[in-house]
Residue, then its C-alpha position, 0 to 999 in steps of 0.5 A: m562268058e557263061a560265068h559272067q552272065k551267071d554273075q550278072e544274074k546273081q547281082s540282080l537277084m535282089n531286084i528280081l526277087e522283089s519283083l517276084d513277091l507275088g504275095s505283095t502284088e497289087i490287087d484291086d480290093t473293090e474288084f475282088n470284094i476284099p475287106k480292108v486290112n488295117d494291119i497286115p498280119t504276120v506269118e506268126s500271127i496268122l498261124n498262131d494265136g498267141d492268146v490260145s490255151l490248149l485245153s485249159e483247166d481251172d487249176v492251171t491258174v493255181y499252178q501259175s501262181k506257184l511258179k510265179v511265171p509271168w509269161y505263162d498263160s493262165g488259160a493254158d495247161s501246156a506250153s508248146l516248145g515253140s510258143s515260148s519264142s513266139n510273139h503274140m499277134n492278132t489273128e482276127q483277120l486272115p490275109k488274102f494270100l492264104n489258101l485254106k485247103s481243108d474242109p472248114g468243118r474239120i478240126l485240122r486246117h491245111t494252110i499253104l504259105k503262098p508268097v513263100s511257096n511262089q518265091m521259093y519255086s521261082f528262085c529254084e527254077r530261075f537260079d538253078a538252086g536245085q530242089p528244096s531240101a530243108i526248112k526251119f519255121s519260127l519267127l523267121i522262115a529259112i529254106g535250104t536247097s539241094k545245091g547249098f542255097i539258103i533263102l530267108f524270109d521274115s514273118l511277113q513272108t517277105f524275102q530277106w536274103y539268100h546265101e550259096a555255099e559252094n561245094c558243100g552239097a545239099v542243106s541237110a539241117m537248120d535251126f534258129n536260136h530262141d530269139c531267131s538272131r542266129l541261124i545255124v545250117g548243116y550241109i551234106n558234106g559236114t560243113i556247118i555255117v552260122f548266120d546272123s539272121s537278124s540282119t536284112s543282108c546275108k552275114t556269115l558269122r562262122v564256118m566250121n568244117d572240122s567240128h564233128t566227124p569228118g566226111t559225115t553228113v549233118l543229120h540234125i543240128k539244134y540250138s539249146d536254150l543257151s545261145n552259145l550251145a548247139i548240138v549236132n548229130n551226124s550220119a556216123g551216128s555220133v552226137f557233138e556239142l558245139n560251144f561257141k566263143r568270142n574272145f577279143g573279137i575272134r570267133s571260135v568253137e569248141s567241139k565235144c563228143l557226147f555220144s560216139g557212133g561206135r556204140g550205136k548210131v544215133c538217128c535223131i536228137e531233140p533238146l528240151l527248150f525252156n526258153q522263157l520258162t525262167s521260173h521252172p524248177m528245171n530251168g538251168y538244165v540242158i536236157i537232150a533226148m537221143a534215139t538210135l534204131s533200138k534205144v531211147i536215151i535222155v541225158t543232161i549236159r548242163p550243169n553236168t553230164e548225167l544219164l537220166l534214161s536208157n530204154n531199149i525199144t525193138s521193132s519188127r519193121p525198119c523205120l526211123p525213130l522220132l522225138s518230140w517234147q511237150f510241157v504237160i500238166i500232170q496229176f499224181n496222188k500224194t496220198s490216198n486223199s490228196s493229189h498234186r499237179i505239176m507241169d513237167p516235160v514229156l517226151a514222145f518217142t515214136r518207133d514204127d507204129t508205137v508212141y512211148f511217153y517219158q516224163v522228166n521230173i524232180n525227185d524228192q532229193d531235188g535231182l532229175c529223174c525219168c519215168i515211163l508214163q504210157k504207150i499207144k499203138l497205132s495202125y500204121t508206121i509213123l513217119a512224122c510225129s509232133w505235139m499239137n497240145a498237151r492232149t493231142l499228137l499229129t502223126m503222118d504215115s508213109s502215104d502222106k496221111v496225117y492223123l490227129v491222135d488223142v494221147r490219153v486213149g490213142d483214138e484217132m480224132e481226125q485224118s487228112d490226106l495231103l494230096n499232091i504236096s510232093l513232100v520232100y524226102t531227103s534219103n538220097y542225101y545221106n551217103g554212108t548211112d543205112i539206106h534201108y532205114l532212110d527210105k522215107c526220111c523227112y527229118s529236115s522237111v517236116h517239123g513241129y512248131n508252136s502247135q503246127l506241123v510244118l511240111l516242105g513240098k517240092k513246090s510249096v510250104h504247108i502248115i497243118s494246125i488245129r483250128s480254134w474252137i471259134e473258127r470251127l464254129d464259124s466255118l460251119t455257120d458260114k456253110k449254113l451247117f447250123s445244126d452241126a455247129l450247134q451240136l459242136g458248140v454244145d459239146f464245147l459247152e459240156e466239155r465233151g469237145k475234142a482238140v479244143l483250142g483257144l479257150r482261156g481262163t477259168r471254167a466259168h469264163r470259158h462257159k460264158i464265152v462258149k454260151d454267148k457264141v452258141i446263142n449267137i449261132v442260134a440267132l443266125y440259124i433263126d435268121s437263116m430259116v426266116d429269110t429262106n422261109n422254106p417249110l422243110n428248113y423249119k421242120e428240121g430247124i425248129p426242134i433244134v432251136f427249141d432244144i438249144s434255147v431251152h438248154l441255154q435258158k435263152t427262151s427269148l430266142l424262140f419268140n419274136r423273129l422265129w414266131d413271125g416267120v412261122e405264124l403264117i405257114e400252117s405246117s411250120c406253125k404246127i411244128y412250132l406249137e408242138c415243140l412249145k407244148n412239149y417244153l411247157l409240159e416238162g416245165q422247162f420254162d414258163e414265160v411266153p408272149t401272150i399272143i403265142v399262148q393264145k395261139l397255142f391254147a386255140y391249137l390244143s383245143h382244136t386238136n382236142q389235146l385237153e389234158e395238155l391244154e390244162k397242164c399248159i394253163l397251170n405251167v405258164k405264168v399267169e401274166c402271160l395268159d389271156i384270162e378270158q380265153s383261158l377261163n372260157l376254155s376251162r369251162a368249155h372243156a371242164l378243165y377244173d384245175g385250170l379254172i381254179s388256177i386262173w382264179t387263184r393265181a390271176l385274181e387271188d380269189y379263192l372263193a370263186p372256184l368253190q362258188e362255181l364248182i360246188p353246185k355242179i356236184v349233183t347225183l343222177p336220179n338213182g343217187e349215183y355220181i358220174d365219173n366227171i362229177m366224182k373227179l370234180g368232187n375230189k378236186i374240190l376236197i383237195y382244194l379245200s384242204g389246201c386253202l385251210l392249211g395254206i397250201a396252193y392247189p393245183n400249183r405247187g407251193y404255198i398260198p402267199l403268206h399275207l393271204q393265208d389267214t384271209v383265205r382260211n377265214n373266208i373258206v370257213q365263212f363260205l362253208c358255213s353260209h346259210h344259203s348259196i348265192k343263187a339260192n331257190d326258195d326251197e333250198d335247205i340251209y348250209p347247202y355247201l356243207r350238205i353237198l360235200l357231206k353227201f358226196n364223200t362224208t369220210e374225206f370231207l370230215n378228214v379235211f376238217s380234221m387236218a384243219f382242226s389239227d393246225c394251230r392256226f385254226m381258231s377254236q371259235q371256228k372249230q366250235r361253229i363248224c361242230c355246231i352246224l354239223t350237230s344241227l345237220i344230223t338232227n335235221s337232215k333228210d339227205l344224209k344216210s345212216n352211215q353218214l350220220g354216224l360218221v358225222y356224230a363220231f367226228i363231233v364226239r371226238w373233237q368234243q373231247e379235244d375241246g370241252n366247249f363244244m355243244k354236246p350232241d343230244k343223246h336221243v340223236f345218238e340212239t336214233i343213229t345207232s338204231m338205224l345202223i344196227s337195223t337189219e332192214q337198212t338198204i345201205p350196205i352192211e360194210d358202210r354201216e359197219k365202218a360208221f359203227i366202228q368210228l362211233i366206238r373209237s370216238g367214245a360215243f358208247d361210253n364203254s357200254p357193256d352191251l356193245l358186243q351184244i349190239a354188234e352181234e345182233a346187228k351182224l356187224 
């Protein structure tokens, strides 16, 4: 009676499981605010971004063109072992049945497949199928149980079929072939069954009870690239190849022992899968990695059997070995001046707390060879290990913690606790095997697939994967952690980020898409600050937004909405203006809306930051200035550089600054100049020199080429003016020349000397200036004897350069000389001595034999 009821339950299993398809339960989308999903993503598309690159490099495209492999993504520098059999599906939208367990700001993502988990648990409970014992995750999902059941799900996590193998014991190993059309299953009693997994109903193709050592458990069973070739490793430590055949509709299998357990027990195997790498130089080889408790072995079994590596590995602690393959771009130096990049398979062999890396490549004789690359030592015993991409490994320790490890340096980038997943350990299934080493065995419940780690719990199926770079940024912005998101974005932009997944294309293209994303985050940050309108948020956010916007050369983000938000909050406005001031002073940018420039200048004037105000006037584009405000502030605070800059840049008027500023050079009653006047006079001399030579002042660069001749002629005409614009009746002629000669005769004459040396300075202009200077020393009341001597020496020197100049009166020379050597002069002897030396150098004494006597008498 009980058997009859059990049969009835089994017959109705399909209907019951469909009713238990919890992932497909109808939910009111409106009630739960769930967005509409037009095309429901598959498991493959959810967990794997088919367009993802793994830390791409520019030269991968070059390597791709050499290989001429059409499937190879130009943005990737490595291909995971499972990726070659993945279909490329969209992952832009996550379905509602996924539950993300990990912190969204982290690199690792912990995902639970709810529909599969719910149906697996319900199946095991309702039909007494035992505990889950093995899983294989690919385009399809197969789960085995401790009572010999197989449950198959498609890529939508929908139940397909089940199978019960009576009297075979627990399912101990499973594998799909490369296109998932076949599922091969190993049991604890040694039975091996091949299923047609492409069918929507259970179809058994082969049942093998004597294909390997009798009475032993199937520890591992793996398909090779060849659809008719599988590799079996049993609990006796032996390894067999299974060659499937079909003649006249009759299926058969040939079994061949590759490694006998009598020579040492192989604990795990891992074939290297090329799958769609049809143009890879190694394609056609069947390469198998095997590991015992003390040795790692790499062999080829097609086209012939050859030992590539046998390396002894010792460990002080009992632990099982682990194997994982990955294709990696490797650079090596061909000569001292050139290097070469190749894509070769690299085996990660793990024992205890150490990971060893072995590279398989083609040598100069076109044969395969194997070499050790490096090893990294971790701080824990490794229970599971799988490549995430070419630069990162995911490992798990005995306390169910997973670690993301940088293979180059062995650093742990992140760790995560797998709390309460109740991971399935299969140690008790392997009777006759050394239980001492199998205390924490999870070969059949943990495996890597397409840059994810798949874990089978007693009640659920878990996936550990790396978040894409854009998902990591979006997760942080969703949690309003904008500063963290921007820091991470800049790390990606500057190529400092670790475990970066999803960036494709050339370096320029990757830079552009990351930059666009960071700009978008800045805009979101600004919106968030303005919407909350909290001064504390502004205090933290404004400096960050300024820094990132300037770094990205996207300063337009700083104005408009951000300014509208801070303008009416005094404390926030102050922070904003201080940041703006700092970046303007550094010359990081120069274009600011005029209304903000007005506020900034008013703020700097009010806070008495006058030096900063003047520098800002110089650094801001003239089109952004309020000319009237800037001129008024420059005059009010004696910001002479600012005044000159505004006149010349805004109005292209090079005379107005001289007309306004030269009359300010006046002395105190004692004939001395105060510090501000000295500063002004020196600036005017520099400005004059620049105008005569075509150099812009105070801003760097040159006067526009089309203005240089006009500016030079106007300046000469201005200096030679008989009277100033607002002249008094008693004003002496040539007031501007007199003022500047009196202020600093030496430097003013140096201005003329440099101008005269310029070929663009016309001879007529030189002659006119010298004539005026001659008249000044003849009829000058303001100039002292040493100043007269310097002017006379200047005229004589340039007279010798150009004989057309009017020669100074000899009587004037004698008068000046007598004044210089007079012991009754109040002028310091040092100043008179300098002028006397200049007269000698100019040749004014005409090699007079009495020159030495004159100097001695004057005590010069």
